[in-house]
C-alpha positions in Angstrom: 22.7 -11.0 19.8 20.1 -11.9 17.5 16.3 -11.9 18.5 14.1 -14.8 19.1 10.9 -14.7 17.4 9.2 -15.9 14.0 10.8 -14.0 10.6 7.2 -14.8 8.9 6.6 -11.8 10.9 8.9 -9.8 10.1 9.1 -10.4 6.4 5.1 -9.8 6.4 5.3 -6.0 8.0 8.2 -5.5 5.6 5.5 -6.4 2.7 3.1 -4.8 4.0 4.8 -1.4 4.6 5.3 -1.5 0.7 1.4 -2.0 0.0 1.2 0.9 2.0 3.7 3.3 0.6 2.2 1.8 -2.9 -1.3 3.1 -1.4 -0.5 6.7 -1.0 1.5 6.4 -4.0 -1.7 5.5 -6.2 0.5 3.0 -7.8 -1.2 0.7 -10.3 -5.1 1.4 -8.6 -6.5 -0.8 -11.1 -4.5 -3.8 -10.6 -3.0 -3.7 -7.1 -6.6 -3.0 -5.0 -8.2 -4.0 -3.4 -5.6 -6.2 -2.2 -3.2 -3.2 -1.1 -6.1 -2.5 1.6 -5.4 -6.0 3.6 -2.3 -3.6 4.5 -3.5 -2.1 7.7 -5.4 -4.6 9.2 -2.8 -7.6 9.0 -0.6 -5.0 10.9 -3.3 -4.0 13.9 -4.2 -7.9 14.0 0.0 -9.0 14.2 0.4 -5.8 17.1 -2.5 -6.8 18.8 -1.9 -10.6 19.1 2.1 -10.2 20.3 0.9 -7.8 22.7 -2.6 -10.5 24.3 0.0 -13.4 23.9 2.4 -11.4 26.6 -0.9 -9.8 28.5 -2.8 -13.6 28.8 0.4 -14.8 30.2 0.9 -11.9 33.0 0.1 -13.7 36.0 -1.1 -10.7 38.2 -3.2 -7.4 37.8 0.1 -5.9 39.0 1.9 -7.2 35.6 -0.8 -7.1 33.2 -0.9 -3.0 34.0 2.6 -2.8 33.7 2.0 -4.7 29.9 -0.1 -2.2 29.1 2.1 0.9 30.2 4.9 -1.2 27.9 3.2 -1.5 24.8 1.6 2.4 25.7 5.4 4.4 25.9 7.0 2.5 23.2 4.2 3.7 21.1 3.9 7.3 22.0 8.2 7.3 22.0 7.5 6.1 18.6 5.1 8.7 17.6 6.9 11.4 19.9 10.2 10.9 17.6 8.6 11.0 14.1 6.6 13.7 15.2 9.4 16.1 16.2 11.2 14.7 12.9 8.2 15.8 10.8 6.7 18.5 12.2 8.2 21.4 9.9 6.5 19.5 6.7 3.8 18.7 8.6 2.6 21.8 10.4 3.0 23.4 6.4 0.3 19.9 5.2 -1.7 20.2 8.3 -2.2 24.1 8.3 -4.0 23.8 11.9 -3.8 27.3 13.1 -4.9 28.7 9.4 -8.2 29.5 10.9 -6.8 31.2 14.9 -4.8 29.8 17.5 -8.2 28.1 19.2 -9.2 26.9 16.1 -5.8 25.3 15.5 -5.5 24.0 19.2 -9.0 22.3 18.5 -7.9 20.8 15.3 -4.6 19.6 16.5 -6.1 18.0 19.5 -8.9 16.2 16.7 -6.0 15.4 15.1 -3.6 13.7 17.1 -6.2 11.7 19.3 -8.4 10.8 16.7 -6.8 10.9 13.0 -3.4 12.0 12.1 -0.9 14.9 12.8 2.2 13.2 10.3 0.4 11.9 7.3 -0.3 7.8 8.3 0.3 8.1 12.4 -3.0 7.9 13.4 -2.6 4.2 13.0 0.3 4.6 16.3 -2.5 6.2 18.6 -5.5 4.4 17.4 -3.3 0.6 18.1 -3.0 2.5 21.6 -6.8 3.8 22.5 -7.9 0.2 20.8 -5.9 -2.0 22.7 -6.3 -0.5 26.3 -10.6 -0.5 25.1 -10.2 -4.1 24.8 -7.3 -4.9 27.9 -10.1 -3.5 30.3 -12.7 -4.8 28.3 -11.2 -8.4 28.3 -12.0 -10.7 31.0 -15.2 -8.9 31.8 -16.7 -9.4 28.4 -16.2 -13.1 26.4 -14.1 -12.9 23.1 -17.6 -13.8 21.3 -18.9 -10.8 22.5 -16.3 -7.9 22.1 -15.9 -9.5 18.2 -20.0 -9.0 17.4 -19.8 -5.4 19.0 -16.4 -4.4 17.2 -17.7 -6.0 14.1 -21.0 -3.6 14.2 -18.3 -0.7 14.9 -16.6 -1.7 11.4 -19.3 -1.8 9.9 -19.9 1.7 10.9 -17.2 2.7 9.5 -17.9 1.2 6.7 -20.6 3.3 6.0 -17.9 6.1 6.0 -15.8 3.9 3.7 -16.7 1.5 1.2 -20.5 2.5 1.4 -20.3 5.9 1.7 -22.2 6.4 -1.8 -25.2 4.9 -0.5 -25.9 7.0 2.6 -24.6 10.0 1.2 -27.6 9.8 -1.0 -29.8 11.0 2.5 -29.3 14.4 3.0 -29.9 13.8 6.5 -27.2 11.0 6.6 -25.1 13.1 4.7 -25.6 15.8 7.3 -25.2 13.4 10.8 -22.1 12.2 8.9 -20.6 15.8 8.0 -20.9 16.3 12.1 -19.2 13.5 13.3 -16.3 13.5 10.9 -16.0 17.2 12.3 -15.9 16.7 15.8 -14.5 12.7 15.7 -12.6 12.8 12.6 -13.0 9.9 9.7 -13.8 6.9 12.0 -12.3 4.4 9.0 -9.1 6.1 10.2 -9.0 6.3 14.0 -9.3 3.9 17.1 -12.6 3.1 15.9 -12.1 1.4 12.9 -8.7 -0.4 14.9 -11.6 -2.2 17.9 -12.0 -5.3 15.3 -8.7 -5.6 13.9 -7.3 -5.6 17.3 -9.9 -7.9 18.9 -9.6 -10.2 15.8 -5.4 -10.6 17.7 -7.2 -10.7 20.2 -8.7 -13.5 19.9 -6.1 -15.4 17.7 -3.6 -14.9 21.0 -6.7 -16.3 23.4 -7.1 -19.5 21.1 -10.8 -18.1 20.3 -10.3 -19.4 16.7 -8.5 -22.9 16.9 -11.6 -24.5 16.2 -12.1 -22.6 12.6 -8.6 -22.8 11.6 -7.5 -25.8 12.8 -5.8 -26.8 9.3 -4.4 -25.2 6.7 -7.1 -26.8 4.3 -9.7 -24.6 6.1 -7.7 -21.4 6.6 -6.7 -21.9 2.9 -10.5 -22.0 1.5 -11.6 -19.6 4.0 -9.3 -17.3 2.3 -10.0 -17.7 -1.3 -13.9 -17.6 -0.5 -12.8 -14.3 1.0 -10.8 -13.2 -1.3 -13.5 -13.7 -4.3 -16.2 -12.4 -2.2 -13.4 -9.0 -1.3 -13.0 -8.4 -5.0 -16.8 -8.9 -6.2 -17.8 -6.7 -3.4 -14.8 -4.1 -4.5 -16.1 -4.6 -8.4 -19.5 -3.8 -7.1 -18.8 -0.8 -5.7 -16.8 0.8 -8.0 -19.3 0.6 -10.1 -22.1 2.4 -7.9 -19.7 5.0 -6.6 -17.1 5.5 -9.9 -14.2 5.3 -7.3 -11.8 2.5 -6.3 -10.0 3.7 -3.3 -12.1 2.8 -0.1 -10.6 1.8 3.7 -12.9 -0.5 4.9 -15.0 -2.8 3.3 -16.5 -6.2 4.6 -14.9 -9.0 2.9 -11.4 -7.6 4.6 -13.1 -8.1 8.0 -13.1 -12.9 6.7 -10.1 -12.3 4.4 -7.5 -10.2 6.8 -7.8 -13.3 9.8 -8.1 -16.1 7.1 -4.6 -14.3 5.9 -3.0 -13.9 9.5 -4.5 -17.8 10.1 -2.0 -19.0 7.5 0.6 -16.7 8.3 1.2 -17.5 12.2 1.5 -21.3 11.6 4.8 -20.6 9.0 7.6 -20.9 10.8 11.1 -18.7 9.5 14.3 -18.3 11.6 15.6 -15.3 12.8 18.4 -13.8 10.9 20.1 -10.4 10.8 18.0 -9.6 7.5 14.6 -10.8 9.0 16.1 -8.2 12.4 17.1 -5.6 9.4 13.3 -5.5 7.7 11.1 -5.4 10.8 12.7 -2.3 11.9 13.0 -0.7 8.3 9.1 -1.4 8.5 8.6 0.8 11.2 10.5 3.2 9.9 9.3 3.0 6.4 5.3 3.5 7.3 6.2 6.5 10.2 7.9 8.2 7.3 7.0 7.6 3.9 3.6 9.6 3.9 5.1 13.2 4.7 8.1 12.4 2.6 5.1 11.7 -0.7 3.0 14.3 0.7 6.4 17.1 0.0 7.4 15.1 -2.6 3.4 15.8 -4.4 3.7 19.6 -3.1 7.3 20.8 -3.9 7.9 18.7 -6.9 4.4 18.4 -9.0 2.5 21.2 -7.3 0.2 18.8 -7.1 -0.1 18.9 -11.2 0.5 15.2 -11.3 2.4 14.1 -14.5 1.1 9.8 -16.0 4.4 9.1 -14.2 4.5 10.5 -10.9 3.3 7.2 -9.2 6.5 5.1 -10.4 8.6 8.1 -9.1 6.9 8.3 -5.9 7.0 4.8 -5.0 10.3 4.5 -6.3 12.2 7.5 -5.4 10.1 7.7 -1.7 10.5 3.5 -0.9 14.2 4.2 -1.7 14.9 7.3 0.2 12.7 5.6 3.5 15.0 2.3 2.7 18.3 4.5 3.2 17.0 6.4 6.1 16.2 2.7 7.8 20.0 1.6 6.8 21.3 4.9 8.4 19.4 5.1 11.3 19.9 1.4 12.6 23.8 2.0 11.9 23.9 5.3 13.5 22.4 4.4 16.6 24.7 1.7 17.6 26.5 4.6 18.6 26.3 6.5 22.2 25.4 9.8 20.9 23.1 8.5 18.7 21.2 6.3 20.7 17.8 8.2 20.4 17.4 7.0 17.0 16.3 4.0 18.4 12.4 5.4 19.0 12.5 6.0 15.2 10.8 1.9 15.1 
């Protein structure tokens, strides 16, 4: 039996998974940046939107707690599955215990809670922590204040990412930033950055933005203006820093919700293809980073020829897509039921 819902989110998630693959493949950065950076914010917003739709419909405190518990369990099962599958290459990539057992344990714990164990796993833990925090604050703090507070934290993340070149000019600020990263890891790839995107999802679920995005003309206008600002911001930062690949840019905070507002009101019927893409997007996202890192080390030994990004993008994409087909086929058999935790 096919699941109910709106297939536009399934197609969107699959496209975003491919965009994240393009980021890690360093595919055509001159052409695809800064647009690829929309993928992760939209992932967070979509996930948060569906969670808080369920959360706000819960009629009692017990039901709300159960909703949070289901969200945590589902995500931690997903994390555990891919952590086990990717354990051997992850140990080789992270080298946690190269400085000793105690140092390795501390590094592992930091990466588990505030960064990544297997490549790109930070998103899963960041979602869990951010959703818990925003859910606990829900009802106690108005959405407008949550949005303002989380946006300030997002600006903090931007200081470590797109605007790092500016703050690193100060020796004292640079020392503080290094100290923070040593303890808490990079904030732009942790729950800190997720707080803002999760709050946006909650605001959409609660109808906070209904007046702002009241019709398609407003949505498209805001999206176009935000896209121009994002391109201008990216070009400026590229000019001053010489780099083009940053996780956090201020204009993303305006373009991402505008795009979500457009996507949210597009209705497409759910079918076998959309359900497959929904599950495949999770499998591709969870597996592609480690596969790409292994290819970098084993095939290229980090000496990347000009064609490496194309080989990684299409090669890893094909491998992950085949893995998706295999997983979704074999999980139908009782002996392989555990494969359901892969997505």
